[in-house]
C-alpha positions, 0 to 999 in steps of 0.5 A: 505486480509492481515489485514495490507493492508488498503484501499487507494482509497478515502483518503483525501488527496489522497494516497501518493507514500509512502502509495502506496509503503508501501501497495505494500511491505506488499502485496509482503511480504504476497504473498512471505512469506518473511518478510526480503529478503535474498541477493539472493531473494532481487532483485526479491522481490524489483522488485515485490514491484516496479511492484505492486506499479506501478500497484496500482498507476495505479488502484487508478488513474483509479477508479472513486471517492469513495462515502464514505471514507475508513473505516480505517486509513492507518498506515502512517496516524494514528499519524495524525488522533490521533492528529486531 
């Protein structure tokens, strides 16, 4: 698994739409090998990000609660965790 994609299941509070979309974007970047899509590739890239975002949100909503919190803090929460 890509090191930049963190576990979103079991976060307290739950993963935000922004965190889910960021994970989807990282996944699509990794799978496609495209960091910044060119204009011809951008529609397919962004459609893939939307599809993975929806699938991820659906997956997280359908899974049972985690017994333990995730082992890492998602990148978008690092500043909050450092200040806590």
